[in-house]
PDBQT receptor file of N, H, CA, C and O in Angstrom, charges set to zero:
ATOM      1  N   MET A   1      -7.101  -9.068  -6.239  1.00  0.00    +0.000 N 
ATOM      2  CA  MET A   1      -6.566  -9.430  -4.950  1.00  0.00    +0.000 C 
ATOM      3  C   MET A   1      -5.058  -9.171  -4.908  1.00  0.00    +0.000 C 
ATOM      4  O   MET A   1      -4.493  -8.909  -3.846  1.00  0.00    +0.000 OA
ATOM      5  N   ALA A   2      -4.425  -9.248  -6.064  1.00  0.00    +0.000 N 
ATOM      6  H   ALA A   2      -4.884  -9.460  -6.927  1.00  0.00    +0.000 HD
ATOM      7  CA  ALA A   2      -2.980  -9.002  -6.102  1.00  0.00    +0.000 C 
ATOM      8  C   ALA A   2      -2.667  -7.566  -5.682  1.00  0.00    +0.000 C 
ATOM      9  O   ALA A   2      -1.687  -7.331  -4.974  1.00  0.00    +0.000 OA
ATOM     10  N   LYS A   3      -3.490  -6.600  -6.110  1.00  0.00    +0.000 N 
ATOM     11  H   LYS A   3      -4.286  -6.791  -6.685  1.00  0.00    +0.000 HD
ATOM     12  CA  LYS A   3      -3.255  -5.210  -5.723  1.00  0.00    +0.000 C 
ATOM     13  C   LYS A   3      -3.462  -5.029  -4.233  1.00  0.00    +0.000 C 
ATOM     14  O   LYS A   3      -2.716  -4.291  -3.589  1.00  0.00    +0.000 OA
ATOM     15  N   VAL A   4      -4.459  -5.687  -3.677  1.00  0.00    +0.000 N 
ATOM     16  H   VAL A   4      -5.065  -6.286  -4.199  1.00  0.00    +0.000 HD
ATOM     17  CA  VAL A   4      -4.703  -5.599  -2.233  1.00  0.00    +0.000 C 
ATOM     18  C   VAL A   4      -3.479  -6.104  -1.472  1.00  0.00    +0.000 C 
ATOM     19  O   VAL A   4      -3.000  -5.451  -0.545  1.00  0.00    +0.000 OA
ATOM     20  N   MET A   5      -2.988  -7.255  -1.867  1.00  0.00    +0.000 N 
ATOM     21  H   MET A   5      -3.377  -7.785  -2.621  1.00  0.00    +0.000 HD
ATOM     22  CA  MET A   5      -1.833  -7.836  -1.172  1.00  0.00    +0.000 C 
ATOM     23  C   MET A   5      -0.566  -6.988  -1.377  1.00  0.00    +0.000 C 
ATOM     24  O   MET A   5       0.224  -6.816  -0.448  1.00  0.00    +0.000 OA
ATOM     25  N   ALA A   6      -0.378  -6.467  -2.581  1.00  0.00    +0.000 N 
ATOM     26  H   ALA A   6      -1.019  -6.607  -3.336  1.00  0.00    +0.000 HD
ATOM     27  CA  ALA A   6       0.786  -5.625  -2.851  1.00  0.00    +0.000 C 
ATOM     28  C   ALA A   6       0.721  -4.327  -2.050  1.00  0.00    +0.000 C 
ATOM     29  O   ALA A   6       1.732  -3.871  -1.516  1.00  0.00    +0.000 OA
ATOM     30  N   ASP A   7      -0.474  -3.731  -1.968  1.00  0.00    +0.000 N 
ATOM     31  H   ASP A   7      -1.295  -4.101  -2.402  1.00  0.00    +0.000 HD
ATOM     32  CA  ASP A   7      -0.640  -2.507  -1.171  1.00  0.00    +0.000 C 
ATOM     33  C   ASP A   7      -0.307  -2.758   0.294  1.00  0.00    +0.000 C 
ATOM     34  O   ASP A   7       0.402  -1.977   0.927  1.00  0.00    +0.000 OA
ATOM     35  N   ARG A   8      -0.828  -3.853   0.816  1.00  0.00    +0.000 N 
ATOM     36  H   ARG A   8      -1.405  -4.488   0.301  1.00  0.00    +0.000 HD
ATOM     37  CA  ARG A   8      -0.572  -4.171   2.229  1.00  0.00    +0.000 C 
ATOM     38  C   ARG A   8       0.914  -4.400   2.486  1.00  0.00    +0.000 C 
ATOM     39  O   ARG A   8       1.457  -3.924   3.483  1.00  0.00    +0.000 OA
ATOM     40  N   ALA A   9       1.574  -5.135   1.577  1.00  0.00    +0.000 N 
ATOM     41  H   ALA A   9       1.133  -5.522   0.767  1.00  0.00    +0.000 HD
ATOM     42  CA  ALA A   9       3.000  -5.423   1.744  1.00  0.00    +0.000 C 
ATOM     43  C   ALA A   9       3.834  -4.146   1.640  1.00  0.00    +0.000 C 
ATOM     44  O   ALA A   9       4.761  -3.944   2.425  1.00  0.00    +0.000 OA
ATOM     45  N   ALA A  10       3.510  -3.289   0.677  1.00  0.00    +0.000 N 
ATOM     46  H   ALA A  10       2.758  -3.453   0.040  1.00  0.00    +0.000 HD
ATOM     47  CA  ALA A  10       4.256  -2.046   0.505  1.00  0.00    +0.000 C 
ATOM     48  C   ALA A  10       4.070  -1.121   1.697  1.00  0.00    +0.000 C 
ATOM     49  O   ALA A  10       5.029  -0.508   2.167  1.00  0.00    +0.000 OA
ATOM     50  N   ALA A  11       2.841  -1.016   2.187  1.00  0.00    +0.000 N 
ATOM     51  H   ALA A  11       2.062  -1.514   1.806  1.00  0.00    +0.000 HD
ATOM     52  CA  ALA A  11       2.573  -0.151   3.339  1.00  0.00    +0.000 C 
ATOM     53  C   ALA A  11       3.312  -0.658   4.577  1.00  0.00    +0.000 C 
ATOM     54  O   ALA A  11       3.873   0.130   5.339  1.00  0.00    +0.000 OA
ATOM     55  N   ARG A  12       3.309  -1.956   4.768  1.00  0.00    +0.000 N 
ATOM     56  H   ARG A  12       2.853  -2.596   4.149  1.00  0.00    +0.000 HD
ATOM     57  CA  ARG A  12       4.016  -2.517   5.930  1.00  0.00    +0.000 C 
ATOM     58  C   ARG A  12       5.525  -2.307   5.811  1.00  0.00    +0.000 C 
ATOM     59  O   ARG A  12       6.184  -1.946   6.786  1.00  0.00    +0.000 OA
ATOM     60  N   ALA A  13       6.064  -2.532   4.620  1.00  0.00    +0.000 N 
ATOM     61  H   ALA A  13       5.528  -2.826   3.829  1.00  0.00    +0.000 HD
ATOM     62  CA  ALA A  13       7.498  -2.327   4.409  1.00  0.00    +0.000 C 
ATOM     63  C   ALA A  13       7.875  -0.867   4.643  1.00  0.00    +0.000 C 
ATOM     64  O   ALA A  13       8.926  -0.581   5.217  1.00  0.00    +0.000 OA
ATOM     65  N   ALA A  14       7.025   0.055   4.203  1.00  0.00    +0.000 N 
ATOM     66  H   ALA A  14       6.171  -0.177   3.737  1.00  0.00    +0.000 HD
ATOM     67  CA  ALA A  14       7.299   1.481   4.403  1.00  0.00    +0.000 C 
ATOM     68  C   ALA A  14       7.271   1.839   5.890  1.00  0.00    +0.000 C 
ATOM     69  O   ALA A  14       8.128   2.578   6.372  1.00  0.00    +0.000 OA
ATOM     70  N   ARG A  15       6.276   1.308   6.614  1.00  0.00    +0.000 N 
ATOM     71  H   ARG A  15       5.579   0.707   6.222  1.00  0.00    +0.000 HD
ATOM     72  CA  ARG A  15       6.201   1.587   8.053  1.00  0.00    +0.000 C 
ATOM     73  C   ARG A  15       7.409   1.043   8.788  1.00  0.00    +0.000 C 
ATOM     74  O   ARG A  15       7.972   1.719   9.649  1.00  0.00    +0.000 OA
ATOM     75  N   VAL A  16       7.814  -0.178   8.455  1.00  0.00    +0.000 N 
ATOM     76  H   VAL A  16       7.357  -0.727   7.755  1.00  0.00    +0.000 HD
ATOM     77  CA  VAL A  16       8.966  -0.793   9.118  1.00  0.00    +0.000 C 
ATOM     78  C   VAL A  16      10.240  -0.031   8.785  1.00  0.00    +0.000 C 
ATOM     79  O   VAL A  16      11.072   0.199   9.662  1.00  0.00    +0.000 OA
ATOM     80  N   ALA A  17      10.399   0.362   7.523  1.00  0.00    +0.000 N 
ATOM     81  H   ALA A  17       9.723   0.175   6.811  1.00  0.00    +0.000 HD
ATOM     82  CA  ALA A  17      11.586   1.123   7.133  1.00  0.00    +0.000 C 
ATOM     83  C   ALA A  17      11.651   2.450   7.871  1.00  0.00    +0.000 C 
ATOM     84  O   ALA A  17      12.724   2.874   8.300  1.00  0.00    +0.000 OA
ATOM     85  N   LEU A  18      10.512   3.103   8.019  1.00  0.00    +0.000 N 
ATOM     86  H   LEU A  18       9.640   2.758   7.670  1.00  0.00    +0.000 HD
ATOM     87  CA  LEU A  18      10.483   4.375   8.734  1.00  0.00    +0.000 C 
ATOM     88  C   LEU A  18      10.812   4.170  10.209  1.00  0.00    +0.000 C 
ATOM     89  O   LEU A  18      11.497   4.997  10.811  1.00  0.00    +0.000 OA
ATOM     90  N   GLN A  19      10.336   3.088  10.789  1.00  0.00    +0.000 N 
ATOM     91  H   GLN A  19       9.780   2.416  10.300  1.00  0.00    +0.000 HD
ATOM     92  CA  GLN A  19      10.656   2.798  12.184  1.00  0.00    +0.000 C 
ATOM     93  C   GLN A  19      12.153   2.545  12.350  1.00  0.00    +0.000 C 
ATOM     94  O   GLN A  19      12.761   2.990  13.324  1.00  0.00    +0.000 OA
ATOM     95  N   CYS A  20      12.740   1.833  11.399  1.00  0.00    +0.000 N 
ATOM     96  H   CYS A  20      12.246   1.471  10.607  1.00  0.00    +0.000 HD
ATOM     97  CA  CYS A  20      14.181   1.530  11.483  1.00  0.00    +0.000 C 
ATOM     98  C   CYS A  20      15.038   2.780  11.299  1.00  0.00    +0.000 C 
ATOM     99  O   CYS A  20      16.048   2.950  11.981  1.00  0.00    +0.000 OA
ATOM    100  N   HIS A  21      14.636   3.646  10.383  1.00  0.00    +0.000 N 
ATOM    101  H   HIS A  21      13.816   3.507   9.829  1.00  0.00    +0.000 HD
ATOM    102  CA  HIS A  21      15.439   4.822  10.076  1.00  0.00    +0.000 C 
ATOM    103  C   HIS A  21      15.098   6.023  10.941  1.00  0.00    +0.000 C 
ATOM    104  O   HIS A  21      15.888   6.961  11.038  1.00  0.00    +0.000 OA
ATOM    105  N   GLY A  22      13.953   6.004  11.557  1.00  0.00    +0.000 N 
ATOM    106  H   GLY A  22      13.311   5.242  11.479  1.00  0.00    +0.000 HD
ATOM    107  CA  GLY A  22      13.556   7.127  12.405  1.00  0.00    +0.000 C 
ATOM    108  C   GLY A  22      13.203   8.350  11.575  1.00  0.00    +0.000 C 
ATOM    109  O   GLY A  22      12.813   8.237  10.413  1.00  0.00    +0.000 OA
ATOM    110  N   ALA A  23      13.341   9.499  12.174  1.00  0.00    +0.000 N 
ATOM    111  H   ALA A  23      13.657   9.591  13.118  1.00  0.00    +0.000 HD
ATOM    112  CA  ALA A  23      12.926  10.753  11.545  1.00  0.00    +0.000 C 
ATOM    113  C   ALA A  23      13.726  11.090  10.287  1.00  0.00    +0.000 C 
ATOM    114  O   ALA A  23      13.254  11.862   9.452  1.00  0.00    +0.000 OA
ATOM    115  N   ILE A  24      14.915  10.533  10.138  1.00  0.00    +0.000 N 
ATOM    116  H   ILE A  24      15.298   9.907  10.816  1.00  0.00    +0.000 HD
ATOM    117  CA  ILE A  24      15.701  10.845   8.935  1.00  0.00    +0.000 C 
ATOM    118  C   ILE A  24      14.985  10.347   7.678  1.00  0.00    +0.000 C 
ATOM    119  O   ILE A  24      15.281  10.807   6.576  1.00  0.00    +0.000 OA
ATOM    120  N   GLY A  25      14.040   9.405   7.837  1.00  0.00    +0.000 N 
ATOM    121  H   GLY A  25      13.800   9.031   8.733  1.00  0.00    +0.000 HD
ATOM    122  CA  GLY A  25      13.273   8.913   6.700  1.00  0.00    +0.000 C 
ATOM    123  C   GLY A  25      12.415   9.977   6.046  1.00  0.00    +0.000 C 
ATOM    124  O   GLY A  25      12.054   9.852   4.876  1.00  0.00    +0.000 OA
ATOM    125  N   TYR A  26      12.081  11.033   6.795  1.00  0.00    +0.000 N 
ATOM    126  H   TYR A  26      12.374  11.135   7.745  1.00  0.00    +0.000 HD
ATOM    127  CA  TYR A  26      11.270  12.125   6.254  1.00  0.00    +0.000 C 
ATOM    128  C   TYR A  26      12.119  13.250   5.668  1.00  0.00    +0.000 C 
ATOM    129  O   TYR A  26      11.579  14.148   5.022  1.00  0.00    +0.000 OA
ATOM    130  N   THR A  27      13.404  13.220   5.874  1.00  0.00    +0.000 N 
ATOM    131  H   THR A  27      13.842  12.491   6.399  1.00  0.00    +0.000 HD
ATOM    132  CA  THR A  27      14.255  14.331   5.449  1.00  0.00    +0.000 C 
ATOM    133  C   THR A  27      14.799  14.108   4.043  1.00  0.00    +0.000 C 
ATOM    134  O   THR A  27      14.696  13.018   3.481  1.00  0.00    +0.000 OA
ATOM    135  N   TRP A  28      15.382  15.170   3.491  1.00  0.00    +0.000 N 
ATOM    136  H   TRP A  28      15.466  16.056   3.948  1.00  0.00    +0.000 HD
ATOM    137  CA  TRP A  28      15.996  15.096   2.175  1.00  0.00    +0.000 C 
ATOM    138  C   TRP A  28      17.353  14.406   2.229  1.00  0.00    +0.000 C 
ATOM    139  O   TRP A  28      17.940  14.119   1.186  1.00  0.00    +0.000 OA
ATOM    140  N   GLU A  29      17.854  14.137   3.419  1.00  0.00    +0.000 N 
ATOM    141  H   GLU A  29      17.377  14.370   4.266  1.00  0.00    +0.000 HD
ATOM    142  CA  GLU A  29      19.176  13.521   3.566  1.00  0.00    +0.000 C 
ATOM    143  C   GLU A  29      19.158  12.028   3.256  1.00  0.00    +0.000 C 
ATOM    144  O   GLU A  29      20.206  11.413   3.062  1.00  0.00    +0.000 OA
ATOM    145  N   HIS A  30      17.986  11.465   3.213  1.00  0.00    +0.000 N 
ATOM    146  H   HIS A  30      17.134  11.964   3.371  1.00  0.00    +0.000 HD
ATOM    147  CA  HIS A  30      17.856  10.029   2.953  1.00  0.00    +0.000 C 
ATOM    148  C   HIS A  30      16.769   9.820   1.906  1.00  0.00    +0.000 C 
ATOM    149  O   HIS A  30      15.780  10.553   1.886  1.00  0.00    +0.000 OA
ATOM    150  N   ASP A  31      16.942   8.831   1.038  1.00  0.00    +0.000 N 
ATOM    151  H   ASP A  31      17.745   8.236   1.054  1.00  0.00    +0.000 HD
ATOM    152  CA  ASP A  31      15.992   8.586  -0.053  1.00  0.00    +0.000 C 
ATOM    153  C   ASP A  31      14.695   7.919   0.394  1.00  0.00    +0.000 C 
ATOM    154  O   ASP A  31      13.789   7.742  -0.420  1.00  0.00    +0.000 OA
ATOM    155  N   LEU A  32      14.585   7.551   1.652  1.00  0.00    +0.000 N 
ATOM    156  H   LEU A  32      15.321   7.695   2.314  1.00  0.00    +0.000 HD
ATOM    157  CA  LEU A  32      13.385   6.871   2.121  1.00  0.00    +0.000 C 
ATOM    158  C   LEU A  32      12.135   7.716   1.916  1.00  0.00    +0.000 C 
ATOM    159  O   LEU A  32      11.062   7.169   1.660  1.00  0.00    +0.000 OA
ATOM    160  N   HIS A  33      12.250   9.029   2.023  1.00  0.00    +0.000 N 
ATOM    161  H   HIS A  33      13.122   9.473   2.231  1.00  0.00    +0.000 HD
ATOM    162  CA  HIS A  33      11.074   9.883   1.833  1.00  0.00    +0.000 C 
ATOM    163  C   HIS A  33      10.486   9.719   0.433  1.00  0.00    +0.000 C 
ATOM    164  O   HIS A  33       9.274   9.839   0.255  1.00  0.00    +0.000 OA
ATOM    165  N   LEU A  34      11.329   9.446  -0.556  1.00  0.00    +0.000 N 
ATOM    166  H   LEU A  34      12.313   9.349  -0.411  1.00  0.00    +0.000 HD
ATOM    167  CA  LEU A  34      10.833   9.220  -1.919  1.00  0.00    +0.000 C 
ATOM    168  C   LEU A  34      10.019   7.936  -2.001  1.00  0.00    +0.000 C 
ATOM    169  O   LEU A  34       8.973   7.899  -2.649  1.00  0.00    +0.000 OA
ATOM    170  N   TRP A  35      10.495   6.889  -1.348  1.00  0.00    +0.000 N 
ATOM    171  H   TRP A  35      11.345   6.918  -0.822  1.00  0.00    +0.000 HD
ATOM    172  CA  TRP A  35       9.788   5.609  -1.369  1.00  0.00    +0.000 C 
ATOM    173  C   TRP A  35       8.493   5.680  -0.568  1.00  0.00    +0.000 C 
ATOM    174  O   TRP A  35       7.489   5.082  -0.954  1.00  0.00    +0.000 OA
ATOM    175  N   LEU A  36       8.514   6.404   0.537  1.00  0.00    +0.000 N 
ATOM    176  H   LEU A  36       9.330   6.889   0.850  1.00  0.00    +0.000 HD
ATOM    177  CA  LEU A  36       7.292   6.562   1.329  1.00  0.00    +0.000 C 
ATOM    178  C   LEU A  36       6.208   7.250   0.506  1.00  0.00    +0.000 C 
ATOM    179  O   LEU A  36       5.062   6.803   0.482  1.00  0.00    +0.000 OA
ATOM    180  N   LYS A  37       6.572   8.330  -0.162  1.00  0.00    +0.000 N 
ATOM    181  H   LYS A  37       7.504   8.693  -0.142  1.00  0.00    +0.000 HD
ATOM    182  CA  LYS A  37       5.598   9.052  -0.977  1.00  0.00    +0.000 C 
ATOM    183  C   LYS A  37       5.087   8.180  -2.116  1.00  0.00    +0.000 C 
ATOM    184  O   LYS A  37       3.904   8.230  -2.451  1.00  0.00    +0.000 OA
ATOM    185  N   ARG A  38       5.954   7.393  -2.703  1.00  0.00    +0.000 N 
ATOM    186  H   ARG A  38       6.915   7.352  -2.431  1.00  0.00    +0.000 HD
ATOM    187  CA  ARG A  38       5.543   6.512  -3.797  1.00  0.00    +0.000 C 
ATOM    188  C   ARG A  38       4.542   5.469  -3.307  1.00  0.00    +0.000 C 
ATOM    189  O   ARG A  38       3.558   5.177  -3.987  1.00  0.00    +0.000 OA
ATOM    190  N   VAL A  39       4.796   4.911  -2.131  1.00  0.00    +0.000 N 
ATOM    191  H   VAL A  39       5.595   5.147  -1.578  1.00  0.00    +0.000 HD
ATOM    192  CA  VAL A  39       3.862   3.935  -1.558  1.00  0.00    +0.000 C 
ATOM    193  C   VAL A  39       2.521   4.589  -1.283  1.00  0.00    +0.000 C 
ATOM    194  O   VAL A  39       1.485   4.006  -1.601  1.00  0.00    +0.000 OA
ATOM    195  N   TRP A  40       2.507   5.769  -0.708  1.00  0.00    +0.000 N 
ATOM    196  H   TRP A  40       3.349   6.242  -0.450  1.00  0.00    +0.000 HD
ATOM    197  CA  TRP A  40       1.259   6.456  -0.374  1.00  0.00    +0.000 C 
ATOM    198  C   TRP A  40       0.447   6.759  -1.632  1.00  0.00    +0.000 C 
ATOM    199  O   TRP A  40      -0.778   6.638  -1.620  1.00  0.00    +0.000 OA
ATOM    200  N   VAL A  41       1.110   7.147  -2.704  1.00  0.00    +0.000 N 
ATOM    201  H   VAL A  41       2.105   7.245  -2.714  1.00  0.00    +0.000 HD
ATOM    202  CA  VAL A  41       0.396   7.463  -3.943  1.00  0.00    +0.000 C 
ATOM    203  C   VAL A  41      -0.110   6.186  -4.613  1.00  0.00    +0.000 C 
ATOM    204  O   VAL A  41      -1.252   6.139  -5.071  1.00  0.00    +0.000 OA
ATOM    205  N   LEU A  42       0.725   5.159  -4.673  1.00  0.00    +0.000 N 
ATOM    206  H   LEU A  42       1.653   5.197  -4.302  1.00  0.00    +0.000 HD
ATOM    207  CA  LEU A  42       0.325   3.936  -5.366  1.00  0.00    +0.000 C 
ATOM    208  C   LEU A  42      -0.756   3.164  -4.618  1.00  0.00    +0.000 C 
ATOM    209  O   LEU A  42      -1.496   2.391  -5.228  1.00  0.00    +0.000 OA
ATOM    210  N   GLU A  43      -0.858   3.365  -3.299  1.00  0.00    +0.000 N 
ATOM    211  H   GLU A  43      -0.257   3.992  -2.804  1.00  0.00    +0.000 HD
ATOM    212  CA  GLU A  43      -1.945   2.725  -2.552  1.00  0.00    +0.000 C 
ATOM    213  C   GLU A  43      -3.307   3.196  -3.052  1.00  0.00    +0.000 C 
ATOM    214  O   GLU A  43      -4.279   2.441  -3.021  1.00  0.00    +0.000 OA
ATOM    215  N   ARG A  44      -3.376   4.426  -3.506  1.00  0.00    +0.000 N 
ATOM    216  H   ARG A  44      -2.586   5.039  -3.531  1.00  0.00    +0.000 HD
ATOM    217  CA  ARG A  44      -4.644   5.002  -3.945  1.00  0.00    +0.000 C 
ATOM    218  C   ARG A  44      -4.807   5.007  -5.464  1.00  0.00    +0.000 C 
ATOM    219  O   ARG A  44      -5.872   5.356  -5.973  1.00  0.00    +0.000 OA
ATOM    220  N   ALA A  45      -3.778   4.629  -6.173  1.00  0.00    +0.000 N 
ATOM    221  H   ALA A  45      -2.913   4.346  -5.760  1.00  0.00    +0.000 HD
ATOM    222  CA  ALA A  45      -3.839   4.611  -7.636  1.00  0.00    +0.000 C 
ATOM    223  C   ALA A  45      -4.704   3.445  -8.116  1.00  0.00    +0.000 C 
ATOM    224  O   ALA A  45      -4.653   2.348  -7.559  1.00  0.00    +0.000 OA
ATOM    225  N   TRP A  46      -5.485   3.694  -9.138  1.00  0.00    +0.000 N 
ATOM    226  H   TRP A  46      -5.527   4.585  -9.591  1.00  0.00    +0.000 HD
ATOM    227  CA  TRP A  46      -6.338   2.676  -9.754  1.00  0.00    +0.000 C 
ATOM    228  C   TRP A  46      -7.291   2.033  -8.757  1.00  0.00    +0.000 C 
ATOM    229  O   TRP A  46      -7.625   0.855  -8.884  1.00  0.00    +0.000 OA
ATOM    230  N   GLY A  47      -7.724   2.789  -7.781  1.00  0.00    +0.000 N 
ATOM    231  H   GLY A  47      -7.453   3.746  -7.678  1.00  0.00    +0.000 HD
ATOM    232  CA  GLY A  47      -8.677   2.290  -6.787  1.00  0.00    +0.000 C 
ATOM    233  C   GLY A  47      -7.997   1.963  -5.471  1.00  0.00    +0.000 C 
ATOM    234  O   GLY A  47      -6.847   1.527  -5.434  1.00  0.00    +0.000 OA
ATOM    235  N   THR A  48      -8.719   2.179  -4.417  1.00  0.00    +0.000 N 
ATOM    236  H   THR A  48      -9.654   2.533  -4.447  1.00  0.00    +0.000 HD
ATOM    237  CA  THR A  48      -8.169   1.924  -3.086  1.00  0.00    +0.000 C 
ATOM    238  C   THR A  48      -8.237   0.437  -2.761  1.00  0.00    +0.000 C 
ATOM    239  O   THR A  48      -8.880  -0.341  -3.468  1.00  0.00    +0.000 OA
ATOM    240  N   THR A  49      -7.572   0.063  -1.694  1.00  0.00    +0.000 N 
ATOM    241  H   THR A  49      -7.050   0.695  -1.120  1.00  0.00    +0.000 HD
ATOM    242  CA  THR A  49      -7.592  -1.323  -1.247  1.00  0.00    +0.000 C 
ATOM    243  C   THR A  49      -9.015  -1.765  -0.931  1.00  0.00    +0.000 C 
ATOM    244  O   THR A  49      -9.411  -2.880  -1.269  1.00  0.00    +0.000 OA
ATOM    245  N   ALA A  50      -9.778  -0.899  -0.288  1.00  0.00    +0.000 N 
ATOM    246  H   ALA A  50      -9.456   0.007  -0.013  1.00  0.00    +0.000 HD
ATOM    247  CA  ALA A  50     -11.161  -1.237   0.061  1.00  0.00    +0.000 C 
ATOM    248  C   ALA A  50     -12.005  -1.489  -1.186  1.00  0.00    +0.000 C 
ATOM    249  O   ALA A  50     -12.818  -2.413  -1.205  1.00  0.00    +0.000 OA
ATOM    250  N   GLN A  51     -11.822  -0.689  -2.213  1.00  0.00    +0.000 N 
ATOM    251  H   GLN A  51     -11.161   0.061  -2.197  1.00  0.00    +0.000 HD
ATOM    252  CA  GLN A  51     -12.575  -0.889  -3.458  1.00  0.00    +0.000 C 
ATOM    253  C   GLN A  51     -12.232  -2.223  -4.103  1.00  0.00    +0.000 C 
ATOM    254  O   GLN A  51     -13.116  -2.920  -4.602  1.00  0.00    +0.000 OA
ATOM    255  N   HIS A  52     -10.953  -2.580  -4.096  1.00  0.00    +0.000 N 
ATOM    256  H   HIS A  52     -10.235  -2.014  -3.690  1.00  0.00    +0.000 HD
ATOM    257  CA  HIS A  52     -10.547  -3.843  -4.707  1.00  0.00    +0.000 C 
ATOM    258  C   HIS A  52     -11.032  -5.035  -3.891  1.00  0.00    +0.000 C 
ATOM    259  O   HIS A  52     -11.421  -6.058  -4.455  1.00  0.00    +0.000 OA
ATOM    260  N   ARG A  53     -11.012  -4.910  -2.578  1.00  0.00    +0.000 N 
ATOM    261  H   ARG A  53     -10.696  -4.080  -2.119  1.00  0.00    +0.000 HD
ATOM    262  CA  ARG A  53     -11.564  -5.989  -1.741  1.00  0.00    +0.000 C 
ATOM    263  C   ARG A  53     -13.038  -6.184  -2.033  1.00  0.00    +0.000 C 
ATOM    264  O   ARG A  53     -13.510  -7.319  -2.110  1.00  0.00    +0.000 OA
ATOM    265  N   ALA A  54     -13.768  -5.100  -2.197  1.00  0.00    +0.000 N 
ATOM    266  H   ALA A  54     -13.385  -4.179  -2.135  1.00  0.00    +0.000 HD
ATOM    267  CA  ALA A  54     -15.199  -5.191  -2.501  1.00  0.00    +0.000 C 
ATOM    268  C   ALA A  54     -15.419  -5.870  -3.855  1.00  0.00    +0.000 C 
ATOM    269  O   ALA A  54     -16.339  -6.675  -4.000  1.00  0.00    +0.000 OA
ATOM    270  N   ARG A  55     -14.587  -5.553  -4.837  1.00  0.00    +0.000 N 
ATOM    271  H   ARG A  55     -13.840  -4.899  -4.719  1.00  0.00    +0.000 HD
ATOM    272  CA  ARG A  55     -14.715  -6.185  -6.155  1.00  0.00    +0.000 C 
ATOM    273  C   ARG A  55     -14.447  -7.685  -6.082  1.00  0.00    +0.000 C 
ATOM    274  O   ARG A  55     -15.144  -8.477  -6.716  1.00  0.00    +0.000 OA
ATOM    275  N   VAL A  56     -13.432  -8.070  -5.306  1.00  0.00    +0.000 N 
ATOM    276  H   VAL A  56     -12.866  -7.426  -4.792  1.00  0.00    +0.000 HD
ATOM    277  CA  VAL A  56     -13.126  -9.496  -5.152  1.00  0.00    +0.000 C 
ATOM    278  C   VAL A  56     -14.268 -10.192  -4.428  1.00  0.00    +0.000 C 
ATOM    279  O   VAL A  56     -14.677 -11.282  -4.826  1.00  0.00    +0.000 OA
ATOM    280  N   ALA A  57     -14.787  -9.578  -3.371  1.00  0.00    +0.000 N 
ATOM    281  H   ALA A  57     -14.454  -8.692  -3.048  1.00  0.00    +0.000 HD
ATOM    282  CA  ALA A  57     -15.899 -10.168  -2.634  1.00  0.00    +0.000 C 
ATOM    283  C   ALA A  57     -17.114 -10.332  -3.526  1.00  0.00    +0.000 C 
ATOM    284  O   ALA A  57     -17.796 -11.355  -3.470  1.00  0.00    +0.000 OA
ATOM    285  N   ASP A  58     -17.390  -9.323  -4.356  1.00  0.00    +0.000 N 
ATOM    286  H   ASP A  58     -16.835  -8.492  -4.402  1.00  0.00    +0.000 HD
ATOM    287  CA  ASP A  58     -18.507  -9.404  -5.302  1.00  0.00    +0.000 C 
ATOM    288  C   ASP A  58     -18.312 -10.549  -6.280  1.00  0.00    +0.000 C 
ATOM    289  O   ASP A  58     -19.254 -11.281  -6.582  1.00  0.00    +0.000 OA
ATOM    290  N   ALA A  59     -17.099 -10.704  -6.771  1.00  0.00    +0.000 N 
ATOM    291  H   ALA A  59     -16.334 -10.109  -6.526  1.00  0.00    +0.000 HD
ATOM    292  CA  ALA A  59     -16.815 -11.767  -7.729  1.00  0.00    +0.000 C 
ATOM    293  C   ALA A  59     -16.957 -13.149  -7.089  1.00  0.00    +0.000 C 
ATOM    294  O   ALA A  59     -17.473 -14.079  -7.708  1.00  0.00    +0.000 OA
ATOM    295  N   VAL A  60     -16.499 -13.271  -5.856  1.00  0.00    +0.000 N 
ATOM    296  H   VAL A  60     -16.080 -12.515  -5.353  1.00  0.00    +0.000 HD
ATOM    297  CA  VAL A  60     -16.573 -14.572  -5.170  1.00  0.00    +0.000 C 
ATOM    298  C   VAL A  60     -18.013 -14.896  -4.796  1.00  0.00    +0.000 C 
ATOM    299  O   VAL A  60     -18.489 -16.002  -5.051  1.00  0.00    +0.000 OA
ATOM    300  N   VAL A  61     -18.700 -13.946  -4.197  1.00  0.00    +0.000 N 
ATOM    301  H   VAL A  61     -18.313 -13.047  -3.990  1.00  0.00    +0.000 HD
ATOM    302  CA  VAL A  61     -20.085 -14.189  -3.779  1.00  0.00    +0.000 C 
ATOM    303  C   VAL A  61     -20.988 -14.308  -4.993  1.00  0.00    +0.000 C 
ATOM    304  O   VAL A  61     -21.905 -15.129  -5.008  1.00  0.00    +0.000 OA
ATOM    305  N   GLY A  62     -20.738 -13.499  -6.005  1.00  0.00    +0.000 N 
ATOM    306  H   GLY A  62     -19.993 -12.832  -5.992  1.00  0.00    +0.000 HD
ATOM    307  CA  GLY A  62     -21.539 -13.568  -7.227  1.00  0.00    +0.000 C 
ATOM    308  C   GLY A  62     -21.387 -14.903  -7.944  1.00  0.00    +0.000 C 
ATOM    309  O   GLY A  62     -22.340 -15.400  -8.543  1.00  0.00    +0.000 OA
ATOM    310  N   ALA A  63     -20.189 -15.484  -7.884  1.00  0.00    +0.000 N 
ATOM    311  H   ALA A  63     -19.415 -15.080  -7.398  1.00  0.00    +0.000 HD
ATOM    312  CA  ALA A  63     -19.941 -16.763  -8.530  1.00  0.00    +0.000 C 
ATOM    313  C   ALA A  63     -20.584 -17.914  -7.766  1.00  0.00    +0.000 C 
ATOM    314  O   ALA A  63     -20.910 -18.949  -8.347  1.00  0.00    +0.000 OA
ATOM    315  N   ALA A  64     -20.763 -17.727  -6.458  1.00  0.00    +0.000 N 
ATOM    316  H   ALA A  64     -20.498 -16.886  -5.987  1.00  0.00    +0.000 HD
ATOM    317  CA  ALA A  64     -21.347 -18.774  -5.623  1.00  0.00    +0.000 C 
ATOM    318  C   ALA A  64     -22.867 -18.837  -5.754  1.00  0.00    +0.000 C 
ATOM    319  O   ALA A  64     -23.480 -19.834  -5.371  1.00  0.00    +0.000 OA
ATOM    320  N   ARG A  65     -23.472 -17.791  -6.286  1.00  0.00    +0.000 N 
ATOM    321  H   ARG A  65     -22.974 -16.982  -6.597  1.00  0.00    +0.000 HD
ATOM    322  CA  ARG A  65     -24.953 -17.772  -6.393  1.00  0.00    +0.000 C 
ATOM    323  C   ARG A  65     -25.453 -18.624  -7.478  1.00  0.00    +0.000 C 
ATOM    324  O   ARG A  65     -26.663 -18.708  -7.688  1.00  0.00    +0.000 OA
TER     325      ARG A  65
């Protein structure tokens, strides 16, 4: 669940930063493009958010049986 929450927080922070900086966030003139790419890659690293949510749901529902 920690990865799910971290992915959501990072994605939201990246979207907000891009909104604040505008198009310069995609250019080489600002380092934001590096952070955006890092967020996009890490969201999919070691499993997607959906996969981790499914694992947590399985663990919770499986424990309740």
